[in-house]
C-alpha positions, -999 to +999 in steps of 0.1 A: -439-206+473-415-234+478-415-265+456-401-295+473-425-324+466-402-337+438-376-346+464-377-384+469-364-385+505-393-381+530-370-369+557-357-340+535-393-331+525-404-330+561-374-309+571-382-283+543-419-284+552-411-277+589-388-248+581-412-232+556-444-236+575-429-226+609-402-200+601-386-191+634-364-165+616-395-144+609-403-136+645-405-098+646-412-075+675-439-048+673-415-021+663-401-041+634-436-050+622-446-013+623-415-004+603-423-030+577-459-018+575-447+018+571-425+007+541-455-011+525-477+020+530-450+042+515-446+019+484-484+019+479-488+056+484-459+064+460-473+041+433-507+059+437-490+092+434-472+082+402-505+069+388-522+102+393-493+124+384-484+105+352-517+090+343-511+091+305-475+077+306-470+040+301-453+027+333-450-005+353-464-006+388-456-028+417-487-050+411-481-075+440-444-068+443-449-044+472-432-069+496-399-064+478-396-029+492-391-038+529-372-069+518-347-049+499-344-023+526-337-050+552-312-067+529-294-034+523-293-026+560-279-060+569-253-058+541-243-024+553-239-037+589-216-064+575-194-039+556-209-036+521-202-002+506-222-003+474-252-020+459-262-028+423-298-036+416 
């Protein structure tokens, strides 16, 4: 979510609203959408595997954070393309 209604300038509020509600940077082709879907499925399957394999161990699941998996993958890929050599998470 994006909070912007506290901004007093209506022009700035409208600009943010336009960018958030119609994100042109999120136009993905079918291949990219399939890749994102595969990453989400992998994250969910891996979490289910851990739950069944270590059912008595206290652990923290993704619980709604599945979207971070493809986001991190994309961020790391883009940073690598731009010359990054290591990542600390």
